[in-house]
PADO-334127 format. One record per residue: residue in three letters; x, y, z of N, C-alpha, C in turn. Coordinates in Angstrom, 2 decimals, decimal comma. Example, Ala and Ser with C-alpha at 12.3 -4.5 7.8 and 13.67 -1.06 7.14 Angstrom:
2
r res ALA&nX 13,19&nY -5,69&nZ 7,80&caX 12,30&caY -4,50&caZ 7,80&cX 13,20&cY -3,30&cZ 7,80 .
r res SER&nX 12,85&nY -2,25&nZ 7,08&caX 13,67&caY -1,06&caZ 7,14&cX 12,90&cY 0,03&cZ 7,87 .
***
This chain:
125
r res MET&nX 82,93&nY 118,74&nZ 113,20&caX 82,68&caY 119,22&caZ 111,80&cX 81,06&cY 119,88&cZ 111,91 .
r res ASN&nX 80,81&nY 120,43&nZ 110,96&caX 79,79&caY 121,04&caZ 111,21&cX 78,98&cY 120,53&cZ 109,92 .
r res ALA&nX 77,56&nY 120,73&nZ 109,90&caX 76,88&caY 120,48&caZ 108,69&cX 77,18&cY 121,21&cZ 107,43 .
r res GLN&nX 77,04&nY 122,66&nZ 107,41&caX 77,66&caY 123,53&caZ 106,28&cX 79,16&cY 122,63&cZ 105,60 .
r res ASN&nX 80,17&nY 122,29&nZ 106,45&caX 81,39&caY 121,59&caZ 105,82&cX 81,01&cY 120,11&cZ 105,57 .
r res LEU&nX 80,17&nY 119,44&nZ 105,67&caX 79,62&caY 118,13&caZ 105,68&cX 79,09&cY 118,02&cZ 104,00 .
r res ALA&nX 78,08&nY 119,23&nZ 103,91&caX 77,61&caY 119,53&caZ 102,74&cX 78,12&cY 119,59&cZ 101,72 .
r res GLN&nX 79,34&nY 121,00&nZ 101,74&caX 80,27&caY 121,26&caZ 101,18&cX 80,99&cY 120,05&cZ 100,34 .
r res ARG&nX 81,70&nY 119,24&nZ 101,15&caX 82,44&caY 117,87&caZ 101,12&cX 81,90&cY 117,25&cZ 100,10 .
r res ALA&nX 80,38&nY 116,94&nZ 100,42&caX 79,50&caY 115,96&caZ 99,38&cX 79,20&cY 116,39&cZ 97,96 .
r res TYR&nX 78,92&nY 117,84&nZ 98,44&caX 78,64&caY 118,19&caZ 96,89&cX 80,02&cY 118,52&cZ 95,85 .
r res SER&nX 81,18&nY 118,85&nZ 96,45&caX 82,40&caY 119,28&caZ 95,66&cX 83,18&cY 117,80&cZ 95,43 .
r res GLN&nX 82,38&nY 116,41&nZ 96,06&caX 82,86&caY 114,78&caZ 95,58&cX 82,18&cY 114,94&cZ 94,38 .
r res THR&nX 80,82&nY 115,12&nZ 94,64&caX 79,78&caY 115,18&caZ 93,53&cX 80,09&cY 115,53&cZ 92,35 .
r res GLY&nX 80,43&nY 116,89&nZ 92,12&caX 80,89&caY 117,38&caZ 91,58&cX 82,48&cY 116,85&cZ 90,75 .
r res ARG&nX 83,19&nY 116,57&nZ 91,36&caX 84,25&caY 116,06&caZ 90,52&cX 83,57&cY 114,42&cZ 89,93 .
r res THR&nX 82,84&nY 113,73&nZ 89,98&caX 82,09&caY 112,41&caZ 89,62&cX 81,99&cY 112,80&cZ 88,50 .
r res THR&nX 80,80&nY 113,67&nZ 88,39&caX 79,80&caY 114,20&caZ 87,24&cX 80,46&cY 114,16&cZ 85,96 .
r res LYS&nX 79,78&nY 113,55&nZ 85,20&caX 80,96&caY 113,42&caZ 83,73&cX 79,60&cY 113,33&cZ 82,71 .
r res THR&nX 80,44&nY 113,90&nZ 81,60&caX 79,02&caY 114,46&caZ 80,54&cX 79,61&cY 112,69&cZ 79,63 .
r res ALA&nX 78,33&nY 112,57&nZ 78,56&caX 78,61&caY 111,18&caZ 77,98&cX 79,72&cY 111,63&cZ 76,77 .
r res ARG&nX 80,08&nY 112,45&nZ 76,51&caX 81,42&caY 113,00&caZ 75,81&cX 82,33&cY 112,68&cZ 76,54 .
r res GLY&nX 82,65&nY 113,00&nZ 77,68&caX 83,87&caY 112,94&caZ 78,64&cX 83,76&cY 111,25&cZ 78,53 .
r res THR&nX 82,91&nY 110,66&nZ 79,29&caX 83,15&caY 109,21&caZ 79,27&cX 83,31&cY 108,01&cZ 78,00 .
r res GLU&nX 82,52&nY 109,05&nZ 76,89&caX 82,96&caY 108,03&caZ 75,74&cX 84,88&cY 108,34&cZ 75,54 .
r res TYR&nX 85,04&nY 109,33&nZ 75,73&caX 86,51&caY 110,20&caZ 75,46&cX 87,64&cY 109,18&cZ 76,56 .
r res GLU&nX 86,91&nY 109,10&nZ 77,69&caX 87,61&caY 107,70&caZ 78,33&cX 87,32&cY 106,67&cZ 78,26 .
r res LEU&nX 86,87&nY 105,90&nZ 77,76&caX 86,60&caY 104,81&caZ 77,28&cX 87,63&cY 104,24&cZ 76,07 .
r res ILE&nX 87,63&nY 105,52&nZ 75,14&caX 88,53&caY 105,09&caZ 73,98&cX 89,73&cY 104,90&cZ 74,13 .
r res ALA&nX 90,05&nY 106,49&nZ 75,29&caX 91,64&caY 106,66&caZ 75,69&cX 91,83&cY 105,29&cZ 76,01 .
r res ARG&nX 91,38&nY 104,55&nZ 77,16&caX 91,68&caY 103,60&caZ 78,08&cX 92,11&cY 102,58&cZ 77,27 .
r res THR&nX 90,87&nY 101,85&nZ 76,27&caX 91,30&caY 101,18&caZ 75,56&cX 92,34&cY 101,50&cZ 74,41 .
r res THR&nX 92,83&nY 102,27&nZ 73,77&caX 94,07&caY 102,88&caZ 73,23&cX 95,12&cY 102,21&cZ 73,70 .
r res HIS&nX 94,81&nY 102,76&nZ 74,59&caX 96,20&caY 102,71&caZ 75,70&cX 96,39&cY 101,22&cZ 75,83 .
r res ARG&nX 95,40&nY 100,51&nZ 75,81&caX 95,61&caY 98,79&caZ 76,04&cX 96,31&cY 98,33&cZ 75,12 .
r res ILE&nX 95,51&nY 98,83&nZ 74,03&caX 96,26&caY 98,10&caZ 72,78&cX 97,41&cY 98,53&cZ 72,30 .
r res LYS&nX 97,72&nY 99,70&nZ 72,66&caX 99,43&caY 99,79&caZ 72,46&cX 100,09&cY 99,40&cZ 73,31 .
r res ALA&nX 100,09&nY 99,64&nZ 74,46&caX 100,78&caY 98,84&caZ 75,55&cX 101,11&cY 97,39&cZ 75,31 .
r res ALA&nX 99,86&nY 96,62&nZ 75,02&caX 99,74&caY 94,87&caZ 74,61&cX 101,05&cY 95,00&cZ 73,30 .
r res ALA&nX 100,68&nY 95,87&nZ 72,69&caX 101,09&caY 95,49&caZ 71,06&cX 102,83&cY 95,84&cZ 71,11 .
r res GLU&nX 103,21&nY 96,82&nZ 72,02&caX 105,02&caY 97,14&caZ 72,12&cX 105,27&cY 96,25&cZ 72,94 .
r res ALA&nX 104,57&nY 95,54&nZ 73,87&caX 105,44&caY 94,64&caZ 75,09&cX 105,76&cY 93,48&cZ 74,31 .
r res GLY&nX 105,43&nY 93,03&nZ 73,35&caX 105,74&caY 91,96&caZ 72,38&cX 105,20&cY 90,50&cZ 72,59 .
r res PRO&nX 105,45&nY 89,58&nZ 72,01&caX 104,51&caY 88,21&caZ 71,93&cX 103,96&cY 88,06&cZ 73,07 .
r res LEU&nX 104,64&nY 87,74&nZ 74,10&caX 104,06&caY 87,04&caZ 75,37&cX 102,74&cY 87,79&cZ 75,99 .
r res SER&nX 102,58&nY 89,02&nZ 75,26&caX 101,43&caY 89,90&caZ 75,94&cX 100,17&cY 89,98&cZ 74,40 .
r res TYR&nX 100,34&nY 88,95&nZ 73,63&caX 99,27&caY 88,45&caZ 72,83&cX 97,77&cY 88,13&cZ 73,47 .
r res PRO&nX 97,75&nY 87,21&nZ 74,45&caX 96,42&caY 87,39&caZ 75,15&cX 95,65&cY 88,79&cZ 75,76 .
r res LYS&nX 96,63&nY 89,59&nZ 76,49&caX 96,43&caY 90,80&caZ 76,71&cX 95,91&cY 91,86&cZ 75,23 .
r res LEU&nX 96,68&nY 91,85&nZ 74,17&caX 96,31&caY 92,35&caZ 72,77&cX 95,06&cY 91,77&cZ 72,73 .
r res VAL&nX 94,67&nY 90,56&nZ 72,33&caX 93,68&caY 89,91&caZ 71,77&cX 92,19&cY 90,92&cZ 72,64 .
r res GLU&nX 92,44&nY 90,70&nZ 74,10&caX 91,68&caY 91,10&caZ 75,05&cX 91,65&cY 92,55&cZ 74,77 .
r res ALA&nX 92,38&nY 93,62&nZ 74,59&caX 92,22&caY 94,98&caZ 74,08&cX 91,72&cY 95,07&cZ 72,79 .
r res LEU&nX 91,86&nY 94,62&nZ 71,77&caX 91,25&caY 94,40&caZ 70,89&cX 89,48&cY 94,19&cZ 70,62 .
r res SER&nX 89,62&nY 93,34&nZ 71,45&caX 87,79&caY 93,07&caZ 71,88&cX 87,06&cY 93,85&cZ 72,10 .
r res ASP&nX 87,82&nY 94,40&nZ 73,43&caX 87,06&caY 95,00&caZ 73,98&cX 86,67&cY 96,68&cZ 72,89 .
r res ASN&nX 87,97&nY 96,71&nZ 72,21&caX 87,86&caY 97,82&caZ 70,95&cX 86,92&cY 97,67&cZ 70,45 .
r res GLN&nX 86,70&nY 96,43&nZ 70,03&caX 85,52&caY 96,29&caZ 68,74&cX 84,15&cY 96,20&cZ 69,41 .
r res LYS&nX 84,12&nY 95,83&nZ 71,03&caX 82,36&caY 96,23&caZ 71,37&cX 82,54&cY 97,71&cZ 71,54 .
r res LEU&nX 83,34&nY 98,56&nZ 71,49&caX 83,06&caY 99,76&caZ 71,95&cX 82,92&cY 100,39&cZ 70,79 .
r res TRP&nX 83,15&nY 99,92&nZ 69,48&caX 82,73&caY 100,45&caZ 68,12&cX 81,65&cY 100,08&cZ 68,01 .
r res THR&nX 81,41&nY 98,85&nZ 68,38&caX 79,67&caY 98,39&caZ 68,07&cX 78,68&cY 99,36&cZ 68,68 .
r res LEU&nX 79,28&nY 99,65&nZ 70,19&caX 78,33&caY 100,32&caZ 70,69&cX 78,34&cY 101,55&cZ 70,13 .
r res LEU&nX 79,42&nY 101,85&nZ 69,47&caX 79,41&caY 103,41&caZ 68,92&cX 78,15&cY 103,29&cZ 67,53 .
r res ALA&nX 78,63&nY 102,45&nZ 66,69&caX 77,49&caY 101,88&caZ 65,69&cX 76,27&cY 102,07&cZ 66,03 .
r res ALA&nX 76,07&nY 101,34&nZ 66,74&caX 74,19&caY 101,40&caZ 67,35&cX 74,16&cY 102,70&cZ 67,69 .
r res ASP&nX 74,52&nY 103,16&nZ 68,55&caX 73,86&caY 104,81&caZ 69,05&cX 73,89&cY 105,58&cZ 67,63 .
r res VAL&nX 74,76&nY 105,53&nZ 66,85&caX 74,79&caY 106,78&caZ 65,57&cX 73,48&cY 105,88&cZ 64,64 .
r res ALA&nX 73,41&nY 104,70&nZ 64,84&caX 72,17&caY 103,94&caZ 63,67&cX 70,74&cY 104,36&cZ 64,41 .
r res ASP&nX 70,99&nY 104,44&nZ 65,60&caX 69,54&caY 104,92&caZ 66,57&cX 68,99&cY 106,27&cZ 65,33 .
r res LYS&nX 67,63&nY 106,16&nZ 65,86&caX 66,74&caY 107,47&caZ 64,51&cX 66,91&cY 108,48&cZ 65,31 .
r res ASP&nX 67,13&nY 108,24&nZ 66,60&caX 66,97&caY 109,91&caZ 67,72&cX 68,20&cY 110,11&cZ 67,70 .
r res ASN&nX 69,30&nY 109,73&nZ 67,34&caX 70,65&caY 110,76&caZ 67,86&cX 70,58&cY 111,63&cZ 66,72 .
r res ALA&nX 71,34&nY 113,07&nZ 68,10&caX 71,45&caY 114,01&caZ 67,28&cX 72,44&cY 114,58&cZ 66,63 .
r res LEU&nX 73,24&nY 113,52&nZ 66,37&caX 74,36&caY 114,53&caZ 65,25&cX 74,38&cY 114,02&cZ 64,30 .
r res PRO&nX 74,66&nY 115,31&nZ 63,04&caX 74,49&caY 115,21&caZ 61,80&cX 74,25&cY 114,04&cZ 61,22 .
r res GLN&nX 73,51&nY 113,75&nZ 60,08&caX 73,17&caY 112,48&caZ 59,41&cX 74,78&cY 112,04&cZ 58,55 .
r res GLU&nX 75,62&nY 112,89&nZ 57,99&caX 76,77&caY 112,91&caZ 57,34&cX 77,87&cY 111,85&cZ 58,71 .
r res LEU&nX 77,82&nY 112,49&nZ 59,80&caX 78,70&caY 112,47&caZ 60,89&cX 78,40&cY 110,89&cZ 61,57 .
r res ARG&nX 77,08&nY 110,91&nZ 61,26&caX 76,68&caY 109,42&caZ 61,72&cX 76,83&cY 108,17&cZ 60,76 .
r res ALA&nX 77,10&nY 108,88&nZ 59,79&caX 77,18&caY 107,75&caZ 58,28&cX 79,00&cY 107,32&cZ 58,88 .
r res ARG&nX 79,51&nY 108,33&nZ 58,91&caX 81,32&caY 108,17&caZ 59,17&cX 81,49&cY 107,45&cZ 59,73 .
r res ILE&nX 80,99&nY 107,47&nZ 61,33&caX 81,44&caY 106,89&caZ 62,36&cX 80,90&cY 105,25&cZ 62,33 .
r res PHE&nX 79,72&nY 105,39&nZ 61,74&caX 79,00&caY 103,96&caZ 61,30&cX 80,42&cY 103,35&cZ 60,41 .
r res TYR&nX 80,71&nY 103,99&nZ 59,55&caX 81,69&caY 103,29&caZ 58,49&cX 83,10&cY 102,86&cZ 58,88 .
r res LEU&nX 83,49&nY 104,19&nZ 59,97&caX 84,61&caY 103,41&caZ 60,57&cX 84,64&cY 102,55&cZ 61,37 .
r res ALA&nX 83,15&nY 102,27&nZ 62,16&caX 83,14&caY 101,13&caZ 63,17&cX 82,93&cY 99,50&cZ 62,26 .
r res GLU&nX 82,46&nY 99,88&nZ 61,13&caX 82,60&caY 98,75&caZ 60,28&cX 84,32&cY 98,20&cZ 59,76 .
r res PHE&nX 84,69&nY 99,48&nZ 59,58&caX 86,71&caY 99,09&caZ 59,20&cX 86,98&cY 98,39&cZ 60,02 .
r res VAL&nX 86,69&nY 99,30&nZ 61,40&caX 87,38&caY 98,52&caZ 62,79&cX 87,11&cY 97,07&cZ 62,77 .
r res GLN&nX 86,07&nY 96,72&nZ 62,70&caX 85,50&caY 95,52&caZ 63,04&cX 86,04&cY 94,21&cZ 62,14 .
r res GLN&nX 86,24&nY 94,96&nZ 60,63&caX 87,08&caY 94,16&caZ 59,84&cX 88,50&cY 94,20&cZ 59,98 .
r res HIS&nX 89,08&nY 95,01&nZ 59,80&caX 90,61&caY 95,51&caZ 60,39&cX 91,18&cY 94,89&cZ 61,81 .
r res THR&nX 90,68&nY 94,68&nZ 62,38&caX 90,85&caY 94,28&caZ 63,67&cX 90,72&cY 92,51&cZ 63,79 .
r res ASN&nX 89,69&nY 91,96&nZ 62,72&caX 89,96&caY 90,36&caZ 62,33&cX 91,19&cY 90,66&cZ 61,81 .
r res LYS&nX 91,44&nY 91,23&nZ 60,52&caX 93,00&caY 91,31&caZ 59,58&cX 94,10&cY 91,20&cZ 61,02 .
r res VAL&nX 94,47&nY 92,12&nZ 62,07&caX 95,17&caY 92,30&caZ 62,80&cX 95,00&cY 91,10&cZ 63,96 .
r res LEU&nX 94,17&nY 90,38&nZ 64,13&caX 94,31&caY 88,94&caZ 65,00&cX 94,73&cY 87,77&cZ 64,16 .
r res MET&nX 94,36&nY 87,99&nZ 63,02&caX 94,73&caY 86,37&caZ 61,92&cX 96,44&cY 87,14&cZ 61,46 .
r res LYS&nX 97,43&nY 87,96&nZ 61,97&caX 98,00&caY 88,67&caZ 61,56&cX 98,44&cY 88,96&cZ 59,99 .
r res LYS&nX 97,30&nY 89,27&nZ 59,79&caX 97,04&caY 89,95&caZ 58,55&cX 97,00&cY 91,54&cZ 58,07 .
r res GLY&nX 97,27&nY 92,59&nZ 59,18&caX 97,17&caY 93,57&caZ 58,74&cX 97,99&cY 94,23&cZ 60,39 .
r res ARG&nX 97,70&nY 95,59&nZ 60,54&caX 98,86&caY 96,29&caZ 61,34&cX 97,86&cY 96,80&cZ 62,42 .
r res ILE&nX 98,60&nY 96,88&nZ 63,62&caX 97,66&caY 97,70&caZ 64,58&cX 97,38&cY 99,41&cZ 64,27 .
r res THR&nX 98,34&nY 99,92&nZ 63,65&caX 98,53&caY 101,37&caZ 63,56&cX 96,96&cY 101,97&cZ 63,18 .
r res PRO&nX 96,25&nY 101,24&nZ 62,01&caX 94,78&caY 102,24&caZ 61,79&cX 93,81&cY 101,83&cZ 62,55 .
r res LEU&nX 93,98&nY 101,11&nZ 63,26&caX 93,10&caY 101,29&caZ 64,31&cX 93,57&cY 102,39&cZ 65,51 .
r res LEU&nX 94,46&nY 102,26&nZ 66,16&caX 95,25&caY 103,46&caZ 66,70&cX 95,18&cY 104,78&cZ 66,17 .
r res GLU&nX 95,40&nY 105,11&nZ 64,70&caX 95,00&caY 106,06&caZ 64,29&cX 93,49&cY 106,33&cZ 64,45 .
r res ILE&nX 92,49&nY 105,95&nZ 64,01&caX 91,17&caY 105,99&caZ 64,37&cX 90,71&cY 106,39&cZ 65,31 .
r res ASN&nX 91,11&nY 105,75&nZ 66,59&caX 90,67&caY 105,70&caZ 67,77&cX 91,14&cY 107,54&cZ 68,13 .
r res ALA&nX 92,86&nY 107,72&nZ 67,95&caX 93,23&caY 108,75&caZ 68,21&cX 92,39&cY 110,07&cZ 67,60 .
r res ALA&nX 92,11&nY 110,11&nZ 66,14&caX 90,98&caY 110,73&caZ 65,36&cX 89,88&cY 111,44&cZ 66,38 .
r res ILE&nX 89,26&nY 110,15&nZ 66,92&caX 87,74&caY 110,19&caZ 67,57&cX 88,70&cY 110,96&cZ 68,93 .
r res LEU&nX 89,51&nY 110,72&nZ 69,75&caX 89,65&caY 111,19&caZ 70,64&cX 89,80&cY 113,03&cZ 70,31 .
r res ARG&nX 90,62&nY 112,99&nZ 69,68&caX 90,77&caY 114,38&caZ 68,84&cX 89,07&cY 115,21&cZ 68,33 .
r res GLY&nX 88,68&nY 114,52&nZ 68,11&caX 86,95&caY 115,21&caZ 67,71&cX 86,37&cY 115,28&cZ 69,31 .
r res LEU&nX 86,45&nY 113,89&nZ 70,17&caX 85,54&caY 114,35&caZ 71,36&cX 86,23&cY 115,63&cZ 72,20 .
r res SER&nX 87,36&nY 115,80&nZ 71,77&caX 88,29&caY 116,54&caZ 72,70&cX 88,32&cY 118,13&cZ 71,92 .
r res GLY&nX 87,78&nY 118,26&nZ 71,10&caX 87,92&caY 119,59&caZ 70,20&cX 89,13&cY 120,27&cZ 69,35 .
r res ARG&nX 89,99&nY 119,38&nZ 69,61&caX 91,20&caY 119,71&caZ 68,71&cX 90,87&cY 119,05&cZ 67,71 .
r res ARG&nX 91,43&nY 119,90&nZ 66,69&caX 91,65&caY 119,41&caZ 65,20&cX 93,17&cY 118,56&cZ 64,82 .
r res SER&nX 93,00&nY 117,72&nZ 63,67&caX 94,79&caY 117,75&caZ 63,48&cX 95,34&cY 118,51&cZ 62,62 .
r res ALA&nX 96,39&nY 118,28&nZ 62,69&caX 97,63&caY 119,68&caZ 62,25&cX 97,67&cY 119,08&cZ 60,70 .
r res GLN&nX 96,60&nY 118,87&nZ 59,90&caX 96,72&caY 118,45&caZ 58,63&cX 96,10&cY 119,84&cZ 57,93 .
***
């Protein structure tokens, strides 16, 4: 194998692994949402996995809230405020779900809406 082939392989691998912040956010939210849904659908024996996935979702939303609260965040102020509000809702509603006083559906719907926004897709409303 010559130097040109080695360089081409190295750069092509780097190109595949380079991600945008938006892509990383999408991937994390999608993965967490999938884990929540899978654990919920698996039934009562998967409750520990559900708790773990919900905890990870709360951590993710805490990070999103901190990011939009940063004065240097480039998002429009109104969007930042909405994301911050959603983060507060996710925290409170997750606690209700864990106390078996709330349903998981709103959390899944919020994450799905954020995923649509990150991907540039609009909802069919």
